[in-house]
N, C-alpha and C positions, 0 to 999 in steps of 0.2 A: 502493500499502499503505498502510495505520495500524501504524506501529511501536508506536506508543502501545498500541493496541487486541492487536496481537501478542504485546506484553511480557505486557501481564494476560491473557490466555486462556495462555501458557506458564504461568506464576504459577498461577494456578488449576490449569493442569493437570499441576501436582507434585501442589499441594493434592488435587485429587481422589484421584490413587493414593493419596498414603496416609492419607485421608479412607477410601477404602474398605479398603485392607488393613486400618486399623484398626477399622473395620466386620465383617470377614470373621474377622478373628485374635482379636482383645481384646475388642471390645465385646459380640459373641452371648453371651460369658459372663457380663456386667457386666448385660445389662437384659432383659426379656422379648422374646418373639419380636414382639411386636406393635409395640413400640419396634422394633425392627431392621429393620423391614419401612418402617417411617416415615423413619430413617437412609438404608436402601438406597435411596429413593425421592428423597430429597435427592442423591445420589452421584447418581444416574442422570442426574438433570434438570441438573444442574453440569456431566457430563461431555457431555450433548447440546450445550448451549448455550457451553460454550466453543469446541465446535465451529465452531457458526453464527458466535461472535466469529470465530475465524482465517476462515471465510469474509468476513464483513463486511470485516476488514483487508485481504483481499488484492484483493475487489470494489472497494475503496474508491482503487483505480488506474483503472478502468473507469468507476464511478460515483460521482464525487468530489462530492458535493452532500449538502446539511443532509440529506435523509431517511435516508441511510445511516448517516450519523453518529449518527442518532438512534438508530438502530435497535443500533448497538454500545453505547450506551447503555442503552437499554432492557435489552439481554442484562447486562449486569453488572448493573443496579440486578434485573432477575429474581434474579441465582445469589443476592445479598444477600439477597435478602425473602426468596423461595421457599426456598433452601437451607436460607439462614443461619438464618431462623425454623423452620424443621423440626429443623437441627443443634441450634438453643437448648430446641426443645419435647423434643427424645431427653435433653439434656443435664438437662434441669430436672425431665423424667420417670423416667430413667436414677437420680436422687439422691432421689427422692419429695420434693419439694420443691413446697411446695402455694403457691398465691395465684399463680400464673403460667399463666392461662389465656388472656391477652390476647395469647400468642404465636401462637395459632392463626389469629387474625382478621389476620394482616399473610402470614399464608402466600398467599391468594388476588392483594393485589395483588403479590405478585412474579410470579406465573400471570400476571395481566395486562398486567406487562411484559412476559414472551418474546409473549404474543402480539400487542401493542402492536409489539414487534422486528421479527415476522416481517410482518407489515402495513407497516411504515417500510422493508422489505426491498424490499417488491412494488412500494411507488410508487415507491422512488428507481432500481429499473429502468425503470419506464414514464415516470419523466422526464426521463430520458436522450434529449436530442435527436440 
């Protein structure tokens, strides 16, 4: 078991619930429906991948290799890049701040991190002797 990944996942879990509650109650009064949908996507993907991070932490006991480690770090990077950039985009659009179009291109790097993390998990399992 990888305790660092578990601790990170538990912290991200608490944040996910807090963000979800904020989005469901307070944010919907402050931003457009389009921005709210973006925020909900960020929360959803953060939740999915914190569960994936917990799975990696547990599987690390059986598949203790660099591939499983890479999967965990990629899921964390994906949450930061994908969900984090979407949260920032919502914040910027909610405040109607101009000049932050550079946030949008960050999101696909987070998605690529998620995809690569899943591929690393497959390789980790296949590399087990």
